[in-house]
C-alpha positions as CSV (number, residue, x, y, z in Angstrom):
1,M,0.1,0.0,0.0
2,A,1.6,3.3,-0.9
3,Q,1.8,6.1,1.5
4,K,0.1,9.6,1.0
5,Y,2.5,12.4,0.3
6,V,2.8,14.8,3.2
7,K,4.2,18.2,2.6
8,P,7.4,19.2,4.8
9,T,6.2,21.0,7.9
10,A,9.5,23.6,8.2
11,T,12.6,24.3,6.4
12,T,16.0,24.4,8.1
13,T,19.3,26.1,7.1
14,R,22.6,24.8,7.6
15,P,26.0,26.2,6.6
16,S,27.8,24.6,3.9
17,I,31.7,24.4,3.8
18,L,31.9,27.4,1.4
19,G,30.3,29.6,3.9
20,E,27.0,30.0,2.2
21,T,23.8,28.7,3.9
22,K,21.4,26.0,2.2
23,T,17.9,25.9,3.0
24,T,16.7,22.0,3.3
25,A,13.1,21.0,4.1
26,A,12.5,18.9,7.0
27,A,10.7,15.9,6.1
28,P,8.1,14.6,8.6
29,V,8.7,11.4,10.3
30,H,6.4,8.3,9.2
31,F,6.7,5.1,11.5
32,V,5.9,1.9,10.1
33,F,3.8,0.9,13.0
34,G,1.7,2.9,15.4
35,K,2.2,3.3,19.2
36,A,-0.2,0.6,20.0
37,N,1.9,-1.7,17.7
38,Y,5.2,-0.9,19.3
39,Q,3.8,-1.2,22.8
40,L,2.3,-4.7,21.8
41,L,5.9,-5.8,20.6
42,L,7.5,-4.6,23.7
43,A,5.0,-6.6,25.6
44,S,5.7,-9.9,23.3
45,V,9.4,-9.4,23.5
46,L,8.8,-9.4,27.6
47,V,6.6,-12.3,27.7
48,V,9.0,-14.1,25.5
49,A,11.9,-13.2,28.0
50,F,9.5,-14.3,30.9
51,G,9.1,-17.5,29.3
52,F,12.7,-18.2,28.9
53,V,13.1,-17.4,32.8
54,I,10.6,-19.6,33.5
55,M,12.1,-22.4,31.4
56,S,15.6,-21.8,33.2
57,G,13.7,-22.4,36.5
58,T,15.0,-25.0,39.3
59,T,17.2,-28.0,38.7
60,D,14.1,-30.2,38.1
61,I,14.6,-31.4,34.7
62,Y,10.9,-33.0,34.1
63,S,8.8,-30.4,36.0
64,T,5.8,-29.1,34.6
65,T,6.7,-25.9,34.6
66,K,9.8,-26.3,32.4
67,I,8.2,-28.9,30.0
68,V,4.4,-27.5,29.4
69,I,4.1,-24.0,31.0
70,A,7.2,-22.1,29.8
71,P,7.2,-23.3,26.2
72,L,3.5,-22.2,26.0
73,V,4.2,-18.8,27.5
74,V,7.1,-18.3,24.8
75,L,4.9,-19.2,22.1
76,A,1.9,-17.0,23.3
77,G,4.9,-14.2,23.3
78,F,5.5,-15.0,19.7
79,G,1.8,-15.1,18.8
80,L,1.4,-11.7,20.5
81,G,4.6,-10.3,18.5
82,F,2.9,-11.7,15.1
83,Y,-0.5,-9.9,16.1
84,A,1.3,-6.8,16.9
85,I,3.0,-6.7,13.7
86,F,-0.3,-7.6,11.4
87,K,-2.4,-5.3,13.7
88,K,-3.8,-2.2,11.8
89,S,-3.2,1.1,13.6
90,G,-5.8,3.5,14.2
91,A,-4.8,5.7,11.5
92,E,-4.6,3.1,8.8
93,A,-8.0,1.5,9.7
């Protein structure tokens, strides 16, 4: 999907090597995702990290926490990450 063109909002001047000033237009910043998407991505990274911390756990090799719960938490974190990537932000919807 193509993004619509937005006119630059301000101009800036900067000196050149020869002492003359050049005027350049400051382009507006466009992020790929919206704020909610970045928050969900951060939450997914934290959930995956928490799953790995649970997985490291105690010295019990065959505990239910290490074999069942921690991998499900990690997979839930990856699922949340995919959701955050594919979710439409409020401006695009």
